[in-house]
C-alpha positions in Angstrom: -22.6 92.9 -3.8 -20.0 92.0 -1.2 -18.8 94.4 1.5 -16.1 94.0 4.2 -16.9 95.6 7.6 -13.4 96.2 9.0 -11.7 97.2 12.2 -11.9 97.3 16.0 -15.5 98.6 15.8 -17.8 97.9 18.7 -19.8 95.1 17.2 -22.8 95.4 19.6 -23.1 99.2 19.3 -26.4 100.1 17.6 -24.8 102.1 14.7 -22.6 99.2 13.7 -25.1 96.4 14.3 -27.9 98.3 12.5 -25.8 99.1 9.4 -24.8 95.5 9.1 -28.4 94.3 9.6 -29.7 96.8 7.0 -27.2 95.8 4.4 -27.9 92.1 4.9 -31.6 92.8 4.7 -31.0 94.4 1.3 -29.1 91.3 0.0 -25.6 92.6 0.5 -23.1 90.0 1.6 -21.4 91.5 4.6 -18.1 89.9 5.6 -16.3 91.0 8.8 -12.7 91.3 9.7 -13.0 92.3 13.3 -10.8 92.5 16.4 -12.7 93.4 19.5 -11.4 96.1 21.8 -14.4 98.0 22.9 -17.1 95.3 23.2 -16.6 94.4 26.8 -16.8 97.9 28.3 -19.7 100.3 28.9 -17.5 103.5 28.8 -14.8 103.1 26.1 -13.6 106.6 26.5 -12.6 106.2 30.1 -9.8 103.6 29.5 -6.1 104.2 29.4 -2.8 102.4 28.9 -4.1 98.9 28.9 -6.5 99.7 26.2 -3.7 101.3 24.1 -1.8 98.0 24.3 -5.0 96.1 23.3 -5.4 98.4 20.4 -1.9 97.9 19.1 -2.4 94.1 19.3 -5.7 94.4 17.5 -4.2 96.5 14.7 -1.4 94.0 14.3 -3.8 91.1 14.0 -5.9 93.0 11.5 -2.8 93.7 9.4 -1.8 90.0 9.6 -4.9 89.3 7.6 -3.3 90.8 4.6 -4.6 92.8 1.6 -8.3 93.0 1.3 -9.6 91.1 -1.8 -12.8 89.8 -3.3 -15.1 92.6 -2.1 -16.7 95.6 -3.7 -16.1 98.0 -0.9 -14.7 98.3 2.7 -16.5 99.9 5.6 -14.8 101.0 8.8 -17.2 101.2 11.7 -17.5 103.2 14.9 -15.1 103.9 16.6 -12.7 103.6 13.7 -10.3 106.5 13.6 -7.3 104.4 14.5 -8.3 101.7 12.0 -8.6 104.0 9.0 -4.9 104.4 8.0 -4.4 100.6 8.1 -7.7 100.1 6.2 -6.5 102.5 3.5 -3.3 100.5 3.1 -4.9 97.1 3.0 -7.8 98.1 0.8 -5.5 99.6 -1.9 -7.8 100.9 -4.6 -11.0 99.5 -3.2 -13.6 102.0 -2.2 -13.1 102.8 1.5 -16.1 104.1 3.5 -15.8 105.6 7.0 -18.7 105.4 9.4 -17.3 107.4 12.3 -20.5 108.6 14.1 -18.5 111.0 16.2 -15.1 112.8 16.2 -12.5 112.0 18.8 -11.8 115.7 19.2 -15.3 116.7 20.1 -16.0 113.6 22.2 -12.8 113.6 24.4 -12.0 117.4 24.4 -15.2 119.4 23.9 -17.8 117.0 25.3 -16.2 114.9 28.0 -13.3 117.1 28.9 -10.7 114.4 29.1 -8.1 116.7 27.5 -7.8 120.4 27.4 -8.3 122.4 24.2 -5.0 123.4 22.8 -3.2 120.7 24.7 -0.8 118.3 22.9 -3.2 115.4 23.4 -6.1 117.5 22.0 -4.0 118.5 19.0 -3.1 114.8 18.4 -6.7 113.8 18.5 -7.6 116.5 16.0 -4.8 115.3 13.7 -6.0 111.7 13.9 -9.6 112.8 13.1 -8.3 114.7 10.1 -6.2 111.8 8.9 -9.0 109.3 9.3 -11.5 111.4 7.4 -9.0 112.1 4.6 -8.3 108.4 4.1 -11.9 107.7 3.2 -13.4 107.9 -0.3 -16.7 108.5 1.4 -17.6 109.6 5.0 -21.0 108.7 6.2 -22.5 111.0 8.8 -25.7 110.5 10.8 -27.2 113.9 10.1 -26.7 116.7 7.6 -25.5 118.9 10.4 -22.8 116.4 11.4 -21.8 116.0 7.7 -21.1 119.7 7.5 -19.1 119.5 10.7 -17.0 116.5 9.6 -16.3 118.1 6.2 -14.9 121.2 7.9 -13.0 119.2 10.6 -11.3 117.0 8.0 -10.9 119.5 5.3 -12.9 117.0 3.1 -15.0 118.2 0.2 -18.7 118.0 1.0 -19.2 115.9 -2.1 -17.4 113.1 -0.3 -19.9 113.1 2.6 -23.1 111.1 2.7 -25.9 111.1 5.3 -27.6 108.0 6.7 -29.7 108.3 9.8 -28.9 106.0 12.7 -32.3 104.2 13.0 -32.9 101.3 15.4 -32.4 97.5 15.4 -35.8 96.2 14.6 -35.0 92.7 16.0 -35.1 94.5 19.3 -37.2 97.7 18.9 -40.7 97.3 17.6 -44.0 99.0 18.3 -44.8 98.0 21.9 -46.0 101.2 23.6 -49.3 101.4 25.4 -50.3 104.4 27.5 -49.6 103.4 31.1 -52.0 103.8 33.9 -49.5 105.9 35.8 -47.3 108.3 33.8 -43.6 108.5 34.2 -40.8 110.1 32.2 -38.0 107.7 31.1 -34.4 108.7 30.4 -31.9 106.0 29.2 -28.3 106.8 28.5 -24.8 107.5 29.6 -24.7 110.5 31.9 -22.6 112.9 29.8 -22.9 116.6 29.1 -24.5 116.1 25.7 -27.6 114.7 27.3 -28.4 117.6 29.6 -28.9 115.8 32.8 -29.0 119.0 34.8 -32.0 120.2 32.7 -33.8 116.9 33.3 -33.2 117.0 37.1 -34.3 120.6 37.3 -37.5 119.7 35.3 -38.1 117.0 37.9 -37.8 119.5 40.7 -40.4 121.6 38.9 -42.8 118.7 38.5 -42.8 116.8 41.8 -46.1 115.1 40.8 -44.4 113.3 37.9 -42.1 110.3 38.5 -38.8 110.2 36.6 -36.9 107.0 35.9 -33.2 107.5 34.9 -31.4 104.5 33.6 -27.6 104.8 33.2 -24.3 105.8 34.6 -21.4 107.9 33.6 -19.5 111.2 33.9 -22.2 113.2 35.6 -23.6 110.5 37.8 -22.8 112.5 41.0 -25.6 114.9 40.1 -28.1 112.2 40.9 -26.9 112.2 44.6 -28.8 115.5 44.9 -31.8 114.4 42.7 -35.3 115.2 44.0 -37.4 112.5 45.5 -39.5 111.8 42.4 -36.4 110.6 40.6 -35.7 106.8 40.5 -32.1 105.8 39.5 -31.3 102.5 37.8 -27.6 102.1 36.9 -28.0 99.6 34.0 -30.6 97.8 32.0 -29.6 95.2 29.4 -29.9 96.4 25.8 -32.4 93.6 24.9 -34.7 94.7 27.8 -34.9 98.4 26.8 -38.2 97.9 24.8 -39.8 96.7 28.0 -38.8 100.0 29.6 -40.0 102.0 26.6 -43.3 100.1 26.4 -44.5 101.1 29.8 -43.2 104.7 30.1 -45.4 107.7 29.7 -42.8 109.3 27.5 -39.1 109.0 26.6 -36.6 111.8 27.1 -34.0 112.6 24.4 -31.2 115.1 24.9 -31.3 118.6 26.2 -27.6 119.8 26.2 -26.7 123.2 24.9 -23.3 122.5 23.4 -22.6 122.5 19.6 -22.6 118.7 19.4 -26.1 118.5 20.8 -27.3 120.7 17.9 -26.0 118.2 15.3 -27.0 114.7 16.6 -30.1 112.6 17.0 -29.2 110.0 19.7 -29.9 106.3 19.6 -32.4 106.8 22.4 -34.6 109.0 20.2 -34.7 106.4 17.4 -35.3 103.6 19.8 -38.2 105.5 21.4 -40.0 106.3 18.2 -39.4 102.8 16.8 -41.3 101.5 19.8 -44.1 104.2 19.4 -43.2 105.8 22.7 -43.9 109.6 22.8 -40.6 111.5 22.7 -39.7 114.8 24.2 -36.3 116.2 23.1 -34.5 119.4 22.4 -35.5 121.5 19.4 -32.3 121.4 17.4 -31.4 121.6 13.7 -30.6 117.9 13.7 -33.9 116.9 15.4 -35.7 118.9 12.7 -34.2 116.7 10.1 -36.4 113.9 11.4 -39.1 115.2 13.8 -41.9 117.8 13.6 -42.9 119.5 16.8 -46.4 118.6 18.0 -46.6 115.9 15.3 -43.9 113.3 15.9 -42.3 114.6 19.1 -42.5 117.5 21.6 -39.5 119.7 20.9 -38.3 122.1 23.7 -35.6 124.7 23.8 -32.2 123.1 24.8 -31.3 123.6 28.4 -34.8 125.0 29.3 -36.0 123.0 32.3 -39.3 125.0 32.5 -40.1 124.2 28.9 -39.4 120.5 29.5 -41.5 120.5 32.6 -44.4 122.1 30.7 -44.2 119.5 27.9 -44.2 116.7 30.5 -47.3 118.1 32.3 -49.1 118.2 29.0 -48.3 114.6 28.1 -49.2 113.4 31.6 -52.8 114.8 31.5 -53.6 114.7 27.8 -54.0 111.1 26.6 -54.9 112.1 23.0 -51.7 114.2 22.7 -49.5 111.3 24.0 -51.1 108.9 21.6 -50.9 111.3 18.7 -47.2 112.0 19.4 -46.4 108.3 19.8 -48.1 107.4 16.5 -46.5 110.4 14.7 -43.0 109.4 15.9 -43.6 105.8 14.7 -44.7 107.2 11.3 -41.6 109.3 11.1 -39.5 106.3 11.9 -41.1 104.2 9.2 -40.7 106.9 6.6 -37.2 108.0 7.3 -35.3 105.6 9.6 -36.6 102.0 9.3 -34.2 99.2 8.3 -35.9 99.0 4.9 -35.4 102.7 4.2 -31.8 102.8 5.5 -30.9 99.5 3.9 -31.8 101.0 0.5 -29.9 104.2 1.3 -26.8 102.3 2.4 -26.8 99.9 -0.5 -27.3 102.8 -3.0 -24.4 104.8 -1.7 -22.1 101.8 -1.7 -23.0 101.0 -5.2 -22.4 104.6 -6.3 -19.0 104.5 -4.7 -18.1 101.1 -6.2 -19.2 102.3 -9.7 -16.9 105.3 -9.5 -13.8 103.2 -8.6 
């Protein structure tokens, strides 16, 4: 089977890199027609007019490649809303699969507040989301919760939605965790509302005896200026070095936001942690329950509840057997539901079904 991965997708982003890796592992020949726009920036959503010009140039170069031929299907990767209309034209009757991960509306309007709800820009983003989703023969979501959301957002029949978990790149994230001599809680990620940084910092205030290591920067970075003394801030760690961080942490922190999006997603950081065997503490959400079991493969706490998070961290800090059990259970959940072998078969199977229908 031959597949074309198409667009301005961020090549190094885990969702794209992992899908391509999974497919190749399953014997799928993956070709790429790629024009980089997002690869050189940490925060793609903060850019403005210059990026718009780069996008226009990239779309022109993609179009210059002409009609897509000689493949069984075309996949448009994240973030690909702007690529989808062109991909639909160039792929003609070939199956077109959209792997969006997020909607522009929720990311830029609801989550990050770049545009107001009901504003012309917000309406334009919603229209672009709907157009991109409707261009696809199949939309692949990362959770069942997100599949339902994207179906409603795009007015797309649920039968045209598939679910493939995100997983982790196994060339980077492997079982490395060993219980450290001194416990600390590790958070890695962009500092955006979804992640619940306020909840993490309040939990740190409630547990002055527990060190916190927060790796990342972003929209809510100013909150760290008032962080308690047991919080260490590191602005950036290279992607390839993240397993070193996870391997020596007492536990990894997931997300704790209370918004609608937080209920529907399992973030990269969660998959990366359990792939490394690191005990995970994250919010108890419908999406998390698609993969994790409380007290078995993670400790799940109520979203936005700093006291519940503090209590979970105190338990892990003093109970070695609990930490080891949660770490092993998380790794088992990863191997069963989210490993490259499992997701590779899932991706290849859905692509073959779509190709057979065309």
